[in-house]
C-alpha positions in Angstrom: 51.3 55.2 127.2 52.7 51.8 126.1 52.0 48.9 128.4 55.7 48.0 128.4 56.7 51.4 129.8 54.1 51.0 132.6 55.3 47.5 133.5 59.0 48.4 133.4 58.6 51.3 135.7 56.4 49.2 138.0 59.0 46.4 138.1 61.8 48.9 138.9 59.8 50.4 141.7 59.0 46.9 143.0 62.7 46.0 143.0 63.7 49.2 144.8 61.1 48.5 147.5 62.2 44.9 147.8 65.8 46.0 148.3 64.7 48.6 150.9 62.8 45.9 152.8 65.9 43.8 152.8 67.8 46.6 154.6 64.9 47.4 157.0 64.2 43.8 157.9 67.1 43.3 160.4 65.8 46.3 162.3 62.2 45.1 162.5 62.5 41.3 162.7 58.6 41.2 162.8 58.2 39.0 159.7 60.2 36.5 157.8 62.6 38.1 155.2 60.8 36.6 152.2 57.5 37.9 153.4 58.8 41.4 153.9 60.5 41.4 150.4 57.4 40.0 148.7 55.0 42.5 150.4 57.3 45.4 149.5 57.6 44.3 145.9 53.8 43.9 145.6 53.2 47.2 147.3 55.7 49.1 145.1 54.5 47.4 141.9 50.8 48.0 142.4 51.3 51.5 143.8 53.4 52.6 140.9 51.0 50.9 138.4 48.0 52.5 140.0 49.6 56.0 140.1 50.6 55.8 136.4 47.2 54.6 135.3 45.3 57.2 137.4 47.6 60.1 136.5 48.2 59.0 132.9 51.7 60.3 133.1 54.3 59.3 130.5 57.6 57.8 131.7 
């Protein structure tokens, strides 16, 4: 699997999670918006990257 495909899918997943956090943040107000968006992006990016590498699934 090409590294570019893995990174592209991970970035798209991270962006989706960051947008989701932006929608959820007004409900929670537990953390600053930038912290929630950053954590969501990092979580989505690393989760997708880990899953692709472990499963060795082609995108």
